[in-house]
C-alpha positions, 0 to 999 in steps of 0.5 A, a space after each residue: 084228842 090224841 089217838 093211840 093203837 093198841 096192838 103190836 102189829 107193825 102193818 096195822 101200825 103203819 096203816 094208821 101211821 099212813 093215815 096220819 092218825 096215830 099219836 102213839 102206841 100202847 101195847 102188852 106181852 100177850 099183844 106182842 107175842 102174837 107176832 112172833 118176835 122177841 119182845 125188845 125186837 117187836 118193841 124196837 120196830 114199833 119204835 121205828 114205825 110210830 113217831 110218838 110215845 109207845 108204852 109196852 109193858 114189861 113181862 118181869 113181876 119183880 121190882 129189879 127185873 121190871 126196872 132192868 127191862 124198862 
């Protein structure tokens, strides 16, 4: 079994990483917006904290823009 945290909060992610229970992160634009930082900046910070897969949704609605954001 793997544990993925559904958050963009770095304190929560650091705590989970310290406990050794976080396998990865899933998050979305709403959760990232709550942290008050630009999307790309917050995703990069999450990747620094978590040693595992990070799934972050894009905010675009059109195909080409989605691919570019991804």
